[in-house]
C-alpha positions as CSV (number, residue, x, y, z in Angstrom):
1,M,1.7,-1.8,-90.2
2,A,1.7,-5.9,-89.4
3,A,5.4,-5.4,-87.4
4,A,3.7,-2.6,-85.3
5,A,0.9,-4.6,-84.6
6,A,2.8,-7.4,-83.4
7,A,5.3,-5.2,-81.3
8,E,2.0,-3.8,-79.8
9,R,0.3,-7.3,-78.8
10,K,3.7,-8.4,-77.4
11,H,4.1,-5.1,-75.2
12,E,0.5,-6.0,-74.1
13,A,1.5,-9.4,-73.0
14,L,4.2,-7.8,-70.8
15,R,2.0,-6.3,-68.6
16,D,2.4,-7.4,-64.8
17,D,-0.6,-8.6,-62.7
18,Q,-1.0,-5.1,-61.3
19,G,-1.6,-3.4,-64.7
20,M,1.9,-1.7,-65.1
21,S,3.8,-1.8,-68.1
22,V,7.2,-3.3,-67.9
23,S,10.0,-3.8,-70.3
24,E,11.3,-7.1,-71.9
25,E,14.5,-7.2,-69.7
26,D,12.6,-6.4,-66.6
27,Q,10.1,-9.5,-67.8
28,E,13.1,-11.7,-68.1
29,A,14.6,-10.6,-65.0
30,N,11.3,-11.6,-63.0
31,E,11.2,-15.0,-65.0
32,D,14.6,-15.6,-63.9
33,M,13.4,-15.2,-60.2
34,P,9.7,-15.9,-59.9
35,D,9.8,-16.8,-56.4
36,V,11.2,-13.5,-55.0
37,H,8.9,-11.5,-57.5
38,D,5.4,-13.3,-56.0
39,A,7.0,-13.4,-52.6
40,A,7.6,-9.5,-52.7
41,V,4.1,-8.9,-54.1
42,K,2.3,-11.1,-51.8
43,I,4.1,-9.0,-48.9
44,E,2.9,-5.7,-50.2
45,R,-0.3,-6.9,-50.8
46,A,-0.7,-8.4,-47.4
47,K,0.5,-5.3,-45.8
48,G,-1.5,-3.1,-47.5
49,A,-4.8,-5.2,-46.8
50,Y,-3.7,-5.6,-43.1
51,M,-3.3,-1.6,-42.8
52,A,-6.8,-1.2,-44.4
53,Y,-8.6,-3.7,-42.3
54,S,-7.1,-2.9,-39.2
55,G,-7.1,1.0,-39.4
56,L,-3.3,1.3,-38.6
57,Q,-2.1,4.6,-39.9
58,E,0.9,6.4,-40.6
59,K,2.9,7.2,-37.4
60,P,2.6,10.8,-36.1
61,S,5.4,13.0,-37.3
62,K,7.9,14.9,-34.8
63,L,6.1,18.1,-35.5
64,E,2.6,16.7,-34.7
65,I,4.1,15.3,-31.3
66,W,5.9,18.7,-30.4
67,M,2.9,20.4,-31.1
68,W,0.9,18.2,-28.8
69,Y,3.7,19.1,-26.2
70,L,3.2,22.7,-27.0
71,Y,-0.7,22.6,-26.2
72,E,-0.4,21.1,-23.0
73,M,2.6,23.6,-22.1
74,C,0.4,26.6,-23.4
75,S,-2.8,25.7,-21.4
76,H,-1.8,23.5,-18.1
77,F,-1.2,26.8,-16.3
78,I,-4.9,27.6,-16.5
79,V,-6.0,25.4,-14.0
80,T,-2.9,25.4,-11.8
81,T,-2.5,29.1,-11.8
82,V,-5.0,31.4,-13.5
83,V,-8.0,30.2,-12.0
84,P,-6.9,29.0,-8.7
85,V,-4.3,32.0,-8.0
86,V,-4.8,35.0,-10.4
87,F,-8.5,35.4,-10.4
88,P,-9.0,35.3,-6.6
89,L,-6.0,37.9,-6.3
90,I,-7.9,40.2,-8.8
91,I,-11.2,39.7,-6.9
92,S,-9.6,40.6,-3.8
93,E,-8.2,43.8,-5.3
94,I,-11.4,44.7,-6.6
95,V,-12.9,44.7,-3.1
96,S,-10.4,46.0,-1.4
97,K,-10.8,49.4,-3.7
98,N,-14.6,49.1,-3.2
99,D,-14.1,49.1,0.6
100,G,-11.7,52.0,0.6
101,D,-9.0,49.9,2.6
102,D,-5.9,51.0,1.3
103,D,-3.7,51.8,4.7
104,D,-1.6,48.4,4.5
105,Q,1.4,49.9,6.1
106,G,3.0,48.8,9.5
107,W,2.9,45.5,11.1
108,G,0.7,42.8,12.6
109,Q,0.6,39.3,13.9
110,T,-0.7,36.1,12.6
111,P,-3.1,33.8,14.8
112,R,0.2,32.3,15.7
113,G,1.7,34.9,16.9
114,I,4.4,35.4,14.4
115,A,5.1,38.9,13.4
116,C,3.7,39.9,9.7
117,M,3.7,42.9,7.5
118,L,0.2,44.4,7.4
119,R,-0.1,43.9,3.6
120,E,0.2,40.3,3.7
121,I,-2.3,40.0,6.6
122,K,-4.8,42.1,4.8
123,L,-4.1,40.0,1.6
124,Y,-5.2,36.7,3.4
125,D,-8.2,38.1,5.2
126,R,-9.5,39.7,1.6
127,L,-8.8,36.2,0.2
128,T,-10.3,33.9,2.8
129,H,-12.7,36.3,4.7
130,T,-16.4,37.2,3.6
131,S,-16.3,40.3,1.7
132,I,-18.6,39.6,-1.3
133,S,-22.7,39.4,-0.3
134,K,-25.0,37.9,-2.8
135,N,-28.7,36.8,-2.3
136,N,-28.0,36.7,1.6
137,L,-24.7,34.8,1.2
138,N,-21.6,36.2,2.6
139,L,-18.5,34.7,0.5
140,S,-14.8,35.3,0.5
141,A,-12.7,35.8,-3.0
142,M,-11.9,32.3,-2.8
143,E,-15.4,30.8,-2.1
144,W,-16.6,33.2,-5.0
145,T,-14.1,31.7,-7.3
146,S,-15.1,28.3,-6.1
147,I,-18.8,29.0,-7.1
148,S,-17.7,30.3,-10.5
149,W,-15.7,27.2,-11.3
150,A,-18.7,24.7,-10.3
151,I,-20.9,27.1,-13.0
152,G,-18.2,26.2,-15.8
153,L,-18.8,22.6,-14.8
154,I,-22.3,22.8,-14.9
155,L,-22.2,24.8,-18.5
156,A,-19.9,21.9,-19.7
157,S,-22.0,19.1,-18.9
158,P,-24.7,19.4,-21.6
159,L,-21.9,19.8,-24.0
160,L,-20.6,16.3,-23.1
161,G,-23.2,14.3,-25.6
162,L,-22.4,16.5,-28.5
163,I,-18.6,16.9,-28.1
164,S,-18.1,13.1,-27.9
165,R,-20.1,12.5,-31.2
166,Q,-18.4,15.4,-33.1
167,L,-15.0,14.6,-31.7
168,D,-15.3,10.4,-32.9
169,H,-17.7,10.9,-36.0
170,G,-17.2,14.7,-36.9
171,Y,-15.7,15.7,-40.2
172,N,-13.6,18.3,-38.7
173,P,-12.8,17.4,-35.2
174,Q,-10.0,19.7,-34.9
175,L,-12.2,22.6,-35.0
176,I,-14.1,21.9,-31.6
177,A,-10.4,22.3,-30.4
178,G,-9.9,25.4,-32.1
179,A,-13.0,27.2,-31.2
180,A,-12.7,26.2,-27.4
181,T,-9.4,27.5,-27.2
182,T,-10.3,30.7,-28.9
183,I,-13.4,31.1,-26.8
184,G,-11.3,30.7,-23.4
185,S,-8.3,32.8,-24.3
186,L,-10.9,35.7,-25.6
187,F,-12.6,35.6,-22.0
188,C,-9.4,35.8,-20.2
189,L,-8.6,39.3,-21.9
190,P,-11.4,41.7,-20.4
191,V,-11.4,40.5,-17.1
192,G,-10.2,43.7,-15.3
193,F,-12.4,45.9,-17.7
194,I,-15.2,46.0,-15.3
195,K,-14.2,46.6,-11.5
196,T,-16.9,44.3,-9.8
197,P,-16.7,40.8,-8.4
198,Y,-20.1,39.7,-9.8
199,I,-18.7,39.8,-13.6
200,F,-16.2,37.1,-12.4
201,P,-18.6,34.1,-12.4
202,F,-19.2,34.8,-16.2
203,Y,-15.7,35.1,-17.1
204,I,-14.4,31.6,-15.1
205,A,-17.4,29.6,-16.0
206,A,-16.7,30.5,-19.7
207,I,-12.8,29.7,-19.5
208,V,-13.4,26.6,-17.4
209,A,-16.1,25.2,-19.9
210,S,-13.5,26.1,-22.5
211,Y,-10.4,24.3,-21.1
212,I,-12.8,21.2,-20.7
213,V,-13.6,21.0,-24.1
214,A,-10.1,21.6,-25.3
215,S,-8.6,19.3,-22.9
216,A,-10.9,16.7,-24.1
217,S,-9.7,17.1,-27.7
218,H,-6.1,17.0,-26.5
219,T,-6.4,13.9,-24.5
220,R,-8.3,12.3,-27.4
221,Q,-5.2,13.0,-29.7
222,L,-3.1,11.2,-27.2
223,G,-5.1,8.0,-27.9
224,L,-5.0,8.4,-31.6
225,M,-1.3,9.0,-31.6
226,V,-0.7,5.8,-29.4
227,R,-2.9,4.1,-31.9
228,R,-1.0,4.9,-35.1
229,Y,2.2,3.9,-33.5
230,T,1.3,0.3,-32.2
231,G,-1.7,-0.3,-34.3
232,P,-5.1,-0.9,-32.9
233,T,-4.9,-4.6,-31.6
234,L,-1.7,-6.3,-30.2
235,K,-0.8,-9.5,-28.7
236,L,-0.3,-9.8,-24.9
237,S,3.5,-10.0,-25.3
238,Q,3.4,-6.6,-27.6
239,F,1.5,-4.7,-24.7
240,P,4.8,-3.0,-23.0
241,T,5.4,-1.1,-26.5
242,R,2.1,0.4,-26.1
243,R,2.9,1.0,-22.5
244,G,6.1,2.7,-23.1
245,V,4.8,4.8,-26.1
246,S,1.8,6.2,-24.2
247,G,3.6,6.7,-20.9
248,W,6.6,8.5,-22.8
249,F,3.9,10.9,-24.4
250,S,2.0,11.6,-21.2
251,V,5.0,12.1,-19.0
252,Y,6.9,14.7,-21.2
253,A,3.6,16.7,-22.0
254,T,3.3,17.0,-18.1
255,A,6.8,18.0,-17.8
256,A,6.2,20.8,-20.5
257,G,3.0,21.8,-18.9
258,G,5.0,22.1,-15.3
259,L,7.8,24.0,-16.9
260,D,5.5,26.6,-18.4
261,S,3.4,27.0,-15.2
262,A,6.8,27.8,-13.6
263,I,7.4,30.6,-16.0
264,F,4.1,31.8,-15.6
265,S,4.1,31.9,-11.9
266,A,7.5,33.9,-12.1
267,F,5.8,36.4,-14.3
268,T,2.7,36.7,-12.1
269,Y,5.1,37.3,-9.3
270,H,7.2,39.9,-10.8
271,M,3.9,41.9,-11.9
272,L,2.9,41.7,-8.3
273,R,5.8,43.5,-7.2
274,N,4.1,46.6,-8.6
275,K,2.5,47.8,-5.2
276,K,1.2,50.9,-6.6
277,D,-1.5,49.4,-8.7
278,P,-1.4,45.5,-8.5
279,Y,-5.0,45.6,-10.0
280,D,-3.7,46.6,-13.3
281,S,-0.8,44.2,-13.2
282,L,-2.9,41.4,-12.5
283,W,-5.0,42.2,-15.4
284,V,-1.7,42.6,-17.5
285,V,-1.3,38.7,-16.2
286,S,-4.9,37.6,-17.4
287,I,-4.0,39.1,-20.7
288,F,-0.9,37.4,-21.1
289,S,-2.3,34.2,-20.1
290,G,-5.1,34.3,-22.9
291,L,-2.5,35.4,-25.4
292,K,-0.2,32.6,-24.5
293,W,-3.3,29.9,-24.5
294,L,-3.9,31.3,-27.9
295,V,-0.6,30.0,-29.3
296,G,-1.6,26.5,-28.6
297,M,-3.9,26.8,-31.7
298,L,-0.8,25.4,-33.4
299,H,-1.6,22.2,-32.1
300,V,-5.1,22.4,-33.7
301,V,-3.4,22.9,-36.9
302,T,-1.0,20.2,-37.1
303,Q,-3.6,17.4,-36.3
304,R,-4.2,15.0,-38.9
305,P,-7.7,14.0,-39.9
306,V,-9.1,10.7,-39.1
307,A,-11.3,8.5,-41.4
308,I,-14.7,8.4,-39.8
309,T,-16.9,5.4,-39.9
310,N,-20.2,6.9,-39.3
311,T,-21.9,10.2,-39.6
312,T,-23.2,12.2,-36.4
313,S,-26.6,11.6,-37.2
314,S,-26.5,7.9,-37.2
315,V,-24.8,7.8,-33.7
316,P,-27.1,7.8,-30.9
317,K,-27.6,10.5,-28.4
318,S,-26.7,8.4,-25.5
319,Y,-23.3,7.6,-27.1
320,F,-21.2,9.4,-24.6
321,L,-22.8,7.2,-22.0
322,S,-21.1,4.3,-23.5
323,L,-18.2,4.6,-21.2
324,F,-20.4,2.9,-18.5
325,K,-20.2,-0.3,-20.2
326,Y,-16.6,-0.7,-19.3
327,P,-16.0,-1.3,-15.7
328,Y,-12.2,-0.7,-16.2
329,A,-12.9,3.0,-17.4
330,I,-15.5,3.3,-14.5
331,A,-12.8,2.6,-12.0
332,S,-10.1,4.8,-13.4
333,L,-12.5,8.0,-13.6
334,I,-13.1,7.3,-10.0
335,V,-9.3,7.1,-9.3
336,I,-9.0,10.3,-11.6
337,F,-11.2,12.3,-9.6
338,M,-9.5,11.0,-6.2
339,S,-6.0,12.3,-7.6
340,S,-7.1,15.7,-9.0
341,F,-9.1,16.3,-5.7
342,S,-6.1,15.5,-3.4
343,S,-3.6,17.2,-5.4
344,T,-5.4,20.5,-5.7
345,C,-6.6,20.2,-2.0
346,I,-3.1,20.0,-0.7
347,F,-1.7,22.7,-3.0
348,T,-4.4,25.4,-2.0
349,G,-4.4,24.5,1.6
350,G,-0.8,24.5,1.9
351,L,-0.5,28.0,0.2
352,L,-2.9,29.4,2.5
353,F,-1.4,28.1,5.4
354,L,2.0,29.4,4.5
355,L,0.3,32.9,3.9
356,G,-2.0,33.2,6.6
357,Q,-0.4,31.1,9.6
358,L,3.3,31.4,8.7
359,C,3.4,34.8,6.8
360,L,6.4,33.7,4.9
361,K,8.2,36.5,2.6
362,P,6.6,37.1,-0.6
363,I,9.8,36.1,-2.1
364,F,9.6,32.4,-0.8
365,F,6.3,31.9,-2.8
366,L,8.2,32.4,-5.8
367,Y,10.6,29.8,-4.8
368,F,7.9,27.5,-3.6
369,W,6.0,27.9,-7.2
370,L,9.1,27.2,-9.1
371,I,10.2,24.1,-6.9
372,Y,6.6,23.0,-7.2
373,F,6.3,23.3,-11.1
374,I,9.8,22.6,-12.3
375,F,10.7,19.7,-10.3
376,P,8.4,17.4,-12.0
377,S,9.9,18.2,-15.4
378,F,13.0,16.4,-14.2
379,S,11.8,13.9,-11.7
380,M,9.2,12.3,-14.2
381,P,11.6,11.9,-17.3
382,L,13.9,10.4,-14.8
383,L,11.4,7.8,-13.6
384,Q,10.6,6.8,-17.1
385,P,13.6,4.3,-17.6
386,L,13.0,3.3,-13.9
387,Q,9.6,2.4,-15.2
388,H,10.9,0.2,-17.9
389,V,13.4,-1.5,-15.7
390,I,10.7,-2.6,-13.0
391,K,8.0,-2.9,-15.6
392,A,5.7,-0.9,-13.8
393,D,2.2,-0.2,-15.6
394,A,-0.1,3.1,-15.3
395,V,-1.5,1.7,-12.1
396,R,1.7,1.4,-10.1
397,M,2.8,4.8,-11.3
398,Q,-0.4,6.2,-9.8
399,L,0.1,3.8,-6.8
400,L,3.3,5.8,-6.2
401,G,1.8,9.0,-6.8
402,F,-0.8,8.4,-4.3
403,L,1.9,7.1,-1.9
404,L,3.8,10.4,-1.9
405,A,0.4,12.4,-1.5
406,L,0.0,10.5,1.8
407,L,3.6,11.4,3.0
408,T,2.9,15.2,2.5
409,S,-0.6,15.4,3.6
410,G,0.3,12.9,6.4
411,M,3.3,15.0,7.4
412,G,1.1,18.1,7.1
413,F,-1.9,16.9,9.4
414,Y,0.7,15.4,12.0
415,Y,2.8,18.6,12.4
416,K,-0.4,21.2,12.0
417,E,0.5,22.8,15.5
418,K,4.4,23.3,14.4
419,N,5.8,26.6,12.5
420,W,7.3,24.6,9.4
421,Q,10.6,25.1,8.3
422,R,11.2,26.8,5.1
423,H,13.7,23.8,3.9
424,H,11.1,21.5,4.9
425,V,8.4,23.2,2.9
426,L,10.2,23.2,-0.1
427,L,11.4,19.5,0.2
428,F,7.8,18.8,0.4
429,A,6.7,20.8,-2.5
430,A,9.3,18.8,-4.5
431,I,7.7,15.6,-3.3
432,Q,3.9,16.7,-3.7
433,S,4.7,18.3,-7.3
434,T,5.8,14.8,-8.4
435,S,2.8,13.1,-7.0
436,A,0.8,15.5,-8.8
437,G,2.3,15.0,-11.9
438,L,2.5,11.0,-12.0
439,L,-1.3,11.3,-11.3
440,H,-1.9,13.6,-14.0
441,A,0.4,11.7,-16.6
442,F,-0.4,8.0,-15.9
443,G,-4.5,8.7,-15.0
444,R,-4.9,9.6,-18.7
445,V,-2.9,6.8,-20.2
446,L,-4.9,4.4,-17.8
447,L,-8.2,5.6,-19.0
448,L,-7.2,5.6,-22.8
449,D,-5.8,1.9,-22.1
450,C,-9.6,1.5,-21.3
451,T,-11.0,2.8,-24.2
452,P,-12.3,1.1,-27.2
453,L,-11.3,1.8,-30.8
454,G,-12.9,4.9,-32.1
455,K,-14.2,6.0,-28.8
456,E,-11.5,8.2,-27.6
457,G,-13.8,11.1,-27.7
458,A,-16.3,9.9,-25.6
459,F,-14.1,8.6,-23.2
460,S,-11.9,11.6,-23.1
461,V,-14.7,14.1,-22.5
462,W,-15.4,12.0,-19.6
463,H,-11.7,12.0,-18.4
464,S,-11.7,16.1,-18.8
465,W,-14.7,16.7,-16.9
466,V,-14.2,14.5,-13.8
467,K,-10.7,15.7,-13.5
468,A,-12.1,19.3,-13.4
469,L,-14.8,18.2,-10.9
470,G,-11.9,16.7,-8.7
471,T,-9.9,20.1,-9.2
472,C,-12.7,22.2,-8.4
473,T,-13.8,20.3,-5.3
474,G,-10.5,20.3,-3.9
475,F,-10.1,23.8,-4.4
476,A,-13.5,24.4,-2.6
477,V,-12.8,22.5,0.4
478,A,-9.2,24.0,1.0
479,S,-11.2,27.6,0.7
480,A,-13.6,26.7,2.8
481,S,-11.1,25.2,5.5
482,S,-8.6,28.2,5.1
483,G,-8.4,28.8,8.9
484,N,-7.7,25.1,9.8
485,V,-5.0,23.5,7.6
486,S,-5.8,20.1,9.2
487,T,-9.0,20.0,7.4
488,A,-7.4,20.2,4.2
489,F,-4.5,17.9,4.8
490,G,-6.8,15.3,6.6
491,V,-9.2,15.2,3.8
492,S,-6.7,14.9,1.1
493,F,-5.1,11.7,3.0
494,L,-8.4,10.2,3.0
495,A,-8.7,10.8,-0.8
496,A,-5.4,9.5,-1.4
497,T,-6.1,6.5,0.7
498,S,-9.3,5.6,-1.2
499,G,-7.5,5.8,-4.6
500,I,-5.2,3.2,-3.2
501,L,-7.6,1.0,-2.1
502,I,-9.7,1.4,-5.5
503,L,-6.7,0.6,-7.4
504,I,-5.6,-2.4,-5.3
505,F,-8.9,-4.1,-4.5
506,G,-10.7,-2.9,-7.2
507,N,-8.8,-5.4,-9.4
508,I,-7.7,-2.6,-11.8
509,S,-5.1,-3.2,-14.3
510,D,-4.2,-1.8,-17.8
511,V,-3.7,-5.2,-19.5
512,G,-7.5,-6.0,-17.9
513,G,-8.8,-2.5,-19.3
514,A,-7.2,-3.1,-22.6
515,M,-8.5,-6.7,-23.1
516,A,-12.0,-5.2,-22.2
517,A,-11.5,-2.5,-24.9
518,G,-10.6,-4.9,-27.4
519,H,-6.8,-3.7,-27.6
520,L,-5.4,-7.1,-26.8
521,H,-5.5,-10.6,-27.7
522,E,-3.7,-14.0,-26.4
523,D,-0.5,-14.8,-28.2
524,S,-2.0,-17.9,-29.1
525,E,-4.8,-16.3,-30.9
526,K,-4.4,-15.3,-34.8
527,G,-3.1,-11.6,-34.5
528,S,-3.4,-10.9,-38.2
529,P,-6.6,-10.7,-40.4
530,V,-4.2,-11.4,-43.3
531,P,-2.6,-15.0,-43.3
532,G,1.3,-15.0,-43.1
533,L,1.6,-11.2,-42.3
534,D,3.4,-11.2,-38.7
535,T,1.8,-7.8,-36.9
536,S,4.9,-7.5,-34.7
537,I,6.9,-6.2,-37.7
538,I,4.7,-3.6,-38.4
539,I,4.5,-2.7,-34.9
540,K,8.3,-2.5,-34.4
541,E,8.7,-0.4,-37.3
542,H,6.1,2.5,-36.0
543,A,7.6,2.4,-32.1
544,H,11.3,1.4,-32.4
545,E,12.2,4.7,-33.3
546,E,10.7,6.5,-30.5
547,T,11.1,4.0,-27.7
548,A,14.7,2.5,-28.4
């Protein structure tokens, strides 16, 4: 018994400093290499302390990244095709059936004297001419859609404060995206059940409000993924790593969204070929859009929960107004409004001009949509290596997008009296689509660079709402000036010019915004809260695999 007690005491003495039992051979080996053992333990402790102190988390998995791409792929077409194209067409078909105007055979002429099938002429008239009367207001199908869109923005406004607190400090923020996606997709299903245009403000408003909330959660997730790759704070010399990661994510998500919008546009064109009952065909398109949007719920399931520092009860109600304490973020929001306004106004005004003034064949509109939505899926990833070579930040990439918008709107305004050639139209469709893609992708990158740690939700709700406001306003302006393309292109030119002036003379930069938000510090400053730990090692471990 004495020998057993002595052996037990010896075993207790051979416990390491972390409380783990080791063998005599391991203890002897550690005694032979005391410096190596102590250094390894200190490094592990320092790294663990740094991870806990700084909030650095494990980088997102490939599944999580692909599911984030998937959500943009399953939702981007809502604001590029469903609301601005499909719903006005459905409303125009309802008005046509109520008026009993079914005689669309024969030929006519456009205001420019171009021979055109009577079917295309009447379609343009139903979209742009007043056909809906409400409270002494005579509105067209396009204008009715604009009002419904605006109602959705108004409905979403009171939710900004509540949603921002839940996203940043709620226990299950992913449920917000799931609920918004479910509600929005369900409202896409019954749009053709009641054949009256007066029900559409209810449908469109609910879809727009749901999209704004879900898009805010999606943008916030981008900020969280970038933080998990690079850490919350970086040295100034390490900022290109964050710039590359965020740009990479946003560009490829935008490319995925454009590709899916092209597929959805082709499906819409295919269903519209049913000339006997286009109303039911468009209803099928709306149902398909809702089901497709619902597939994006896979992204919600794969979201990794984030540790919260405060509960929603301890967060003030004015929390969502914290953005206005950061001038760089305010300026980036103004630029986002200008970019979404100009992109939508050019797209909508151009489509109405091609339909009502030039009366191009329906098959040409399919080519136009395919090039407009597919081309950025190739052009933007090709611009990504160029961005790294010339070391262009999000501000310069947005400047490039605005310059392309100036080229398109300027040429359209200058040649407004000419009958555009088809190859010229397709060329500028490719140019403008690249402009819209750049402005969309790098607008949210710049705002997230200006977002402080832990406030990604509060800033993302503003990004989503302001972008929706610009899109709605651009659509409304183009719809109201459908008979005069010079108005749409002229206003878009001014909006793009304003965006350029704000970016240049507003002294906006991603580095300045990141410094103000606390993401950066000077290289001479101490970068790690744990003595002796080089943060660049951890950053490289998280970012090298995807940015190499």
